[in-house]
C-alpha positions as CSV (number, residue, x, y, z in Angstrom):
1,X,-30.9,-16.5,51.7
2,X,-27.8,-15.0,52.9
3,X,-28.2,-13.1,56.3
4,X,-28.6,-9.3,56.1
5,X,-25.4,-7.5,56.9
6,X,-27.0,-5.6,59.8
7,X,-29.5,-8.2,61.1
8,X,-27.6,-9.0,64.3
9,X,-26.8,-5.3,64.8
10,X,-30.6,-4.4,64.5
11,X,-31.4,-7.2,66.9
12,X,-28.9,-5.9,69.4
13,X,-30.3,-2.4,69.1
14,X,-33.8,-3.8,70.1
15,X,-32.6,-5.5,73.2
16,X,-32.8,-2.2,75.2
17,X,-34.6,1.1,74.7
18,X,-31.4,2.9,75.7
19,X,-29.3,1.4,72.9
20,X,-26.0,2.2,71.3
21,X,-27.4,4.9,68.9
22,X,-29.5,6.5,71.7
23,X,-26.4,6.8,73.8
24,X,-24.6,8.5,70.9
25,X,-27.4,11.0,70.5
26,X,-27.5,11.7,74.2
27,X,-23.7,12.3,74.2
28,X,-24.3,14.9,71.5
29,X,-26.6,16.7,73.9
30,X,-29.9,15.8,72.2
31,X,-33.2,15.5,74.0
32,X,-34.8,12.0,74.1
33,X,-38.6,12.3,73.8
34,X,-40.6,9.2,74.6
35,X,-44.0,8.2,73.0
36,X,-46.2,5.1,72.9
37,X,-49.1,6.0,70.5
38,X,-49.5,6.8,66.9
39,X,-51.6,9.8,67.9
40,X,-48.3,11.4,69.0
41,X,-46.7,12.5,65.7
42,X,-43.3,11.0,65.5
43,X,-42.2,13.9,63.3
44,X,-42.8,16.5,66.0
45,X,-40.4,14.7,68.3
46,X,-37.6,14.9,65.8
47,X,-37.1,18.6,65.6
48,X,-33.5,19.9,65.7
49,X,-31.9,18.9,68.9
50,X,-34.5,16.2,69.7
51,X,-35.1,12.6,68.8
52,X,-38.1,10.3,69.3
53,X,-37.9,7.1,71.4
54,X,-40.5,4.4,70.9
55,X,-41.5,3.2,74.4
56,X,-40.8,-0.5,74.9
57,X,-39.9,-2.9,77.7
58,X,-37.9,-5.7,76.0
59,X,-37.0,-8.6,78.2
60,X,-39.3,-7.6,81.0
61,X,-39.7,-10.6,83.2
62,X,-42.3,-9.5,85.8
63,X,-44.7,-6.7,86.4
64,X,-45.4,-7.2,90.1
65,X,-44.8,-3.6,91.2
66,X,-46.6,-2.1,88.3
67,X,-49.5,-4.4,88.9
68,X,-49.7,-3.1,92.5
69,X,-50.3,0.4,91.1
70,X,-52.4,-0.5,88.1
71,X,-54.1,-3.8,88.9
72,X,-53.9,-7.0,86.9
73,X,-56.9,-6.1,84.8
74,X,-54.8,-3.7,82.7
75,X,-52.8,-4.7,79.6
76,X,-49.3,-6.0,80.1
77,X,-47.9,-3.5,77.7
78,X,-48.9,-0.5,79.9
79,X,-47.8,-2.3,83.0
80,X,-44.5,-3.4,81.4
81,X,-43.6,0.3,80.6
82,X,-44.4,1.3,84.2
83,X,-42.3,-1.6,85.6
84,X,-39.4,-0.7,83.4
85,X,-39.7,3.0,84.5
86,X,-39.7,1.9,88.2
87,X,-36.5,0.0,87.4
88,X,-34.9,3.2,86.1
89,X,-35.0,2.1,82.4
90,X,-36.4,5.4,81.2
91,X,-34.3,7.8,83.3
92,X,-32.6,9.1,80.1
93,X,-35.8,10.6,78.8
94,X,-36.2,14.4,78.7
95,X,-40.0,14.2,78.3
96,X,-42.8,11.7,77.7
97,X,-45.6,12.7,75.3
98,X,-48.8,10.9,76.1
99,X,-52.4,10.8,74.8
100,X,-55.7,10.3,76.4
101,X,-56.6,7.6,73.8
102,X,-56.2,4.5,76.0
103,X,-57.2,4.7,79.7
104,X,-54.7,2.0,80.6
105,X,-51.7,3.7,78.9
106,X,-52.8,7.1,80.2
107,X,-52.8,5.6,83.7
108,X,-49.4,4.2,83.2
109,X,-48.0,7.5,82.1
110,X,-49.6,9.4,85.0
111,X,-47.5,7.3,87.4
112,X,-44.4,8.6,85.7
113,X,-45.5,11.9,87.3
114,X,-47.0,10.8,90.5
115,X,-44.0,8.5,91.4
116,X,-41.4,11.0,90.1
117,X,-39.9,8.2,88.2
118,X,-37.6,10.4,86.0
119,X,-37.9,13.8,87.5
120,X,-35.8,12.8,90.4
121,X,-33.0,12.4,87.9
122,X,-33.9,15.2,85.5
123,X,-35.8,18.0,87.2
124,X,-36.9,19.4,83.8
125,X,-38.5,16.1,82.8
126,X,-42.2,16.4,82.0
127,X,-45.2,14.3,80.9
128,X,-47.5,16.1,78.5
129,X,-51.0,14.6,77.7
130,X,-52.8,15.3,74.4
131,X,-56.6,15.1,74.1
132,X,-57.0,13.3,70.8
133,X,-60.3,13.3,68.9
134,X,-62.6,10.4,68.3
135,X,-63.8,11.6,64.9
136,X,-62.3,13.0,61.7
137,X,-64.3,16.1,61.1
138,X,-62.5,19.4,60.3
139,X,-63.2,20.8,63.8
140,X,-61.6,17.7,65.2
141,X,-58.4,18.2,63.2
142,X,-58.3,21.8,64.3
143,X,-58.7,20.7,67.9
144,X,-55.9,18.1,67.4
145,X,-53.6,20.8,65.9
146,X,-54.2,23.0,68.9
147,X,-53.4,20.2,71.3
148,X,-50.1,19.5,69.5
149,X,-49.2,23.1,69.6
150,X,-50.0,23.5,73.3
151,X,-48.9,20.1,74.7
152,X,-45.9,19.4,72.5
153,X,-44.4,22.4,70.7
154,X,-45.1,25.0,73.4
155,X,-43.8,22.6,76.2
156,X,-40.6,21.8,74.3
157,X,-40.0,25.5,73.6
158,X,-40.8,26.7,77.2
159,X,-38.9,23.9,79.1
160,X,-36.0,23.2,76.8
161,X,-35.9,26.2,74.4
162,X,-36.4,24.0,71.3
163,X,-36.9,26.0,68.1
164,X,-40.4,25.1,66.9
165,X,-40.6,27.6,64.1
166,X,-42.3,26.9,60.7
167,X,-38.8,26.5,59.1
168,X,-37.8,23.8,61.7
169,X,-41.1,22.0,61.3
170,X,-40.7,21.8,57.6
171,X,-37.2,20.5,58.0
172,X,-38.5,17.8,60.4
173,X,-41.1,16.8,57.8
174,X,-38.3,16.5,55.2
175,X,-36.2,14.2,57.5
176,X,-39.3,12.2,58.4
177,X,-40.3,11.7,54.7
178,X,-36.8,10.5,53.9
179,X,-37.0,7.7,56.5
180,X,-40.5,6.9,55.2
181,X,-39.3,6.6,51.6
182,X,-36.5,4.2,52.5
183,X,-38.7,2.0,54.8
184,X,-41.5,2.0,52.3
185,X,-39.2,0.9,49.5
186,X,-38.0,-2.0,51.7
187,X,-41.5,-2.9,52.7
188,X,-42.7,-2.9,49.0
189,X,-40.3,-5.8,48.3
190,X,-42.7,-8.0,50.2
191,X,-45.2,-7.7,47.3
192,X,-43.0,-9.9,45.2
193,X,-43.9,-13.5,44.7
194,X,-40.4,-14.6,46.0
195,X,-39.3,-11.6,48.0
196,X,-35.7,-11.0,49.1
197,X,-36.8,-10.2,52.7
198,X,-38.8,-12.0,55.4
199,X,-41.5,-10.5,57.6
200,X,-39.2,-10.9,60.6
201,X,-36.5,-9.0,59.0
202,X,-38.8,-6.2,58.0
203,X,-40.2,-6.1,61.6
204,X,-36.6,-5.5,62.8
205,X,-36.1,-2.7,60.3
206,X,-39.3,-0.9,61.1
207,X,-38.7,-1.1,64.8
208,X,-35.1,0.2,64.7
209,X,-36.4,3.1,62.5
210,X,-38.7,4.0,65.5
211,X,-36.4,3.2,68.4
212,X,-33.2,5.0,67.2
213,X,-32.4,8.6,66.4
214,X,-33.4,9.1,62.7
215,X,-30.1,10.7,61.5
216,X,-28.1,7.8,63.0
217,X,-30.2,4.9,61.8
218,X,-30.9,6.3,58.3
219,X,-27.5,5.3,56.8
220,X,-28.0,1.7,58.0
221,X,-31.5,1.7,56.5
222,X,-30.2,3.0,53.2
223,X,-27.4,0.5,53.0
224,X,-29.9,-2.3,53.8
225,X,-32.2,-1.2,51.0
226,X,-29.3,-1.3,48.6
227,X,-28.4,-4.8,49.8
228,X,-31.9,-6.1,49.4
229,X,-32.2,-4.8,45.9
230,X,-29.5,-7.2,44.8
231,X,-30.1,-10.0,47.4
232,X,-30.9,-13.3,45.8
233,X,-33.8,-15.2,47.4
234,X,-33.9,-19.0,47.5
235,X,-35.0,-20.4,44.2
236,X,-38.2,-21.8,45.7
237,X,-40.3,-19.5,48.0
238,X,-39.8,-20.7,51.6
239,X,-43.4,-19.9,52.7
240,X,-46.7,-21.8,52.3
241,X,-49.1,-19.0,52.6
242,X,-49.0,-15.2,52.9
243,X,-50.8,-13.2,55.6
244,X,-51.5,-9.7,56.8
245,X,-50.8,-9.3,60.5
246,X,-53.1,-6.7,62.1
247,X,-54.1,-5.6,65.5
248,X,-52.7,-3.7,68.5
249,X,-49.3,-3.1,70.0
250,X,-46.7,-5.5,68.7
251,X,-43.0,-4.7,69.2
252,X,-41.7,-8.2,69.4
253,X,-40.1,-9.5,66.2
254,X,-40.1,-13.0,67.8
255,X,-43.9,-13.0,67.5
256,X,-43.6,-12.4,63.7
257,X,-40.9,-15.1,63.5
258,X,-43.2,-17.6,65.3
259,X,-45.9,-17.0,62.6
260,X,-43.3,-17.5,59.8
261,X,-41.9,-20.6,61.4
262,X,-45.4,-22.1,60.9
263,X,-45.1,-21.4,57.2
264,X,-47.0,-18.0,56.9
265,X,-45.1,-15.1,55.4
266,X,-46.1,-11.9,57.1
267,X,-46.3,-9.6,54.1
268,X,-48.0,-6.6,55.7
269,X,-47.7,-5.1,59.2
270,X,-51.0,-3.4,60.0
271,X,-50.6,-3.2,63.8
272,X,-49.8,-0.4,66.2
273,X,-46.3,0.9,65.2
274,X,-46.2,-1.1,62.0
275,X,-45.4,0.6,58.8
276,X,-49.0,0.4,57.5
277,X,-50.0,3.0,58.4
278,X,-46.9,4.8,59.8
279,X,-44.5,5.3,56.9
280,X,-46.6,7.4,54.6
281,X,-45.0,10.7,53.5
282,X,-46.4,13.9,54.9
283,X,-47.5,16.4,52.2
284,X,-48.0,20.1,53.0
285,X,-50.8,21.4,50.8
286,X,-50.9,24.9,49.4
287,X,-52.1,27.3,52.2
288,X,-51.4,24.9,55.0
289,X,-49.0,25.4,57.8
290,X,-46.6,22.6,58.6
291,X,-48.4,21.8,61.9
292,X,-51.7,21.9,60.1
293,X,-50.4,19.4,57.6
294,X,-49.1,17.1,60.3
295,X,-52.4,17.2,62.2
296,X,-54.4,16.4,59.1
297,X,-52.0,13.6,58.0
298,X,-52.1,11.8,61.3
299,X,-55.9,12.0,61.5
300,X,-56.4,10.9,57.9
301,X,-54.0,7.9,58.0
302,X,-54.8,6.8,61.5
303,X,-56.4,3.3,61.6
304,X,-56.9,3.1,65.4
305,X,-60.2,1.3,66.4
306,X,-60.7,4.2,68.8
307,X,-62.3,6.0,65.8
308,X,-66.0,5.0,65.9
309,X,-67.4,7.2,63.1
310,X,-68.9,4.9,60.3
311,X,-66.5,6.0,57.6
312,X,-63.5,5.0,59.8
313,X,-65.1,1.7,61.0
314,X,-65.8,0.6,57.4
315,X,-62.6,2.1,56.2
316,X,-60.5,-0.1,58.5
317,X,-62.0,-3.2,57.0
318,X,-61.5,-1.9,53.4
319,X,-57.9,-1.0,54.2
320,X,-57.2,-4.5,55.4
321,X,-58.8,-5.9,52.3
322,X,-56.7,-3.5,50.1
323,X,-53.5,-4.5,51.9
324,X,-54.3,-8.2,51.3
325,X,-54.8,-7.5,47.6
326,X,-51.7,-5.3,47.2
327,X,-49.5,-7.8,49.1
328,X,-51.2,-10.9,47.6
329,X,-52.1,-12.2,51.0
330,X,-54.2,-15.4,51.5
331,X,-55.4,-14.5,55.0
332,X,-55.5,-12.1,57.9
333,X,-54.3,-12.6,61.5
334,X,-55.6,-10.0,64.0
335,X,-53.9,-10.0,67.4
336,X,-54.8,-8.0,70.5
337,X,-53.2,-7.4,73.9
338,X,-55.2,-9.0,76.7
339,X,-57.6,-6.4,78.3
340,X,-57.3,-4.0,75.3
341,X,-60.9,-3.1,74.9
342,X,-60.6,-1.2,71.6
343,X,-58.8,-4.0,69.8
344,X,-60.9,-6.7,71.5
345,X,-64.0,-5.4,69.8
346,X,-62.1,-4.8,66.5
347,X,-60.7,-8.4,66.5
348,X,-64.1,-9.9,67.1
349,X,-65.6,-7.7,64.4
350,X,-62.9,-8.7,61.9
351,X,-63.4,-12.4,62.7
352,X,-67.1,-12.0,61.9
353,X,-67.0,-9.9,58.7
354,X,-63.7,-10.2,56.9
355,X,-64.3,-13.6,55.3
356,X,-68.1,-13.4,54.5
357,X,-68.0,-9.7,53.4
358,X,-64.5,-9.4,51.9
359,X,-63.5,-13.0,51.1
360,X,-60.5,-12.8,53.4
361,X,-60.1,-15.6,56.0
362,X,-59.4,-14.2,59.4
363,X,-57.9,-15.6,62.6
364,X,-58.0,-13.7,65.9
365,X,-55.8,-14.3,68.9
366,X,-55.4,-12.7,72.3
367,X,-51.8,-12.3,73.6
368,X,-49.7,-10.9,76.3
369,X,-46.9,-8.3,75.9
370,X,-44.3,-11.0,76.4
371,X,-45.1,-14.1,74.5
372,X,-46.4,-16.9,76.7
373,X,-48.1,-20.2,75.8
374,X,-45.9,-20.2,72.7
375,X,-46.7,-23.9,72.0
376,X,-50.4,-23.2,71.9
377,X,-49.9,-20.2,69.6
378,X,-47.6,-22.1,67.3
379,X,-50.3,-24.9,67.0
380,X,-53.0,-22.4,66.2
381,X,-50.8,-20.7,63.5
382,X,-50.0,-24.1,62.0
383,X,-53.7,-25.0,61.9
384,X,-54.5,-21.6,60.2
385,X,-51.8,-22.2,57.6
386,X,-53.2,-25.6,56.8
387,X,-56.7,-24.1,56.5
388,X,-55.5,-21.4,54.1
389,X,-53.7,-24.0,52.0
390,X,-56.9,-26.0,51.7
391,X,-58.8,-22.9,50.7
392,X,-56.2,-22.2,48.0
393,X,-56.5,-25.7,46.6
394,X,-60.3,-25.5,46.6
395,X,-60.2,-22.1,44.8
396,X,-57.7,-23.5,42.3
397,X,-59.9,-26.5,41.6
398,X,-63.0,-24.3,41.3
């Protein structure tokens, strides 16, 4: 297929958190608000005068200093963010919104405060921590709503004078939904038998939609959607099998490309900061406030393994099976960051139940934030592709 017009541009935007579009928004006087968890509603960080920044550490080479503060038994994603902060890579942030969902990430964010990593540059910089619920009951949603009001909206209003009125929240939801519609329309193209997009390309698109100011990246996303609607794929599909990629944090498109180089088309991105979930539109029901709708939406759609109530545990497996059916996937790959206890249990559980209970072959891997041992991973992906091909032949032959 012909290269996407903005593929190289998107790749360049992802080489640094403080990219070209972020610089433009900062020059316009907007506040950059960092976050690293789905429990922090992206929509709340895109109120007028603000823009959300997905916390990443692309190209990090070493985490020696962060390891000194956090120990080597913590995940390399949390350490990489701290290392990048120590290097000064997040000095442009106006605030960091954190959640007490992962002890390792919480510890990483605490060091932003304790070491004055950004406040020495911006004395109004703050880190705000949300207490997020483990369950989905009505009282938990209400608690979550109060936490968002106190630790996000009130802080932004008190420190920076951000207008957090109902009108502004509804406007933020409208802008968020517009991005969701465009990205979802692009992602749905992956359902086709011979789609005009690869999983790697979609990974780029989804990431730039999270890492760049929405009003600046949206025109590029719209133009890309128009391009894809008329893009002609190769006559014969390039892939051998189709897979759902699930698991924890994954902000490296090269990881997706490695899977696809082995012959497996990544048709669905059910990992932290993927589009499934993440790009569902927020609906405000009759009688709901905007903030109440946001709280309900993020609890309802959240697929984090931190939720341990039975309906969520079973729901996560059913969701994976439904994605496999919707996107015509032959198998499932579940990846987890080393030392991530939530996704470690989830990965092992998926490996045990997805094929016997749901008929979906599953491969589990443990990885670092920066890809290492790529040769071993590539070999494992190739072996999984061959196994899926054999299963497809066996099924075809009855």
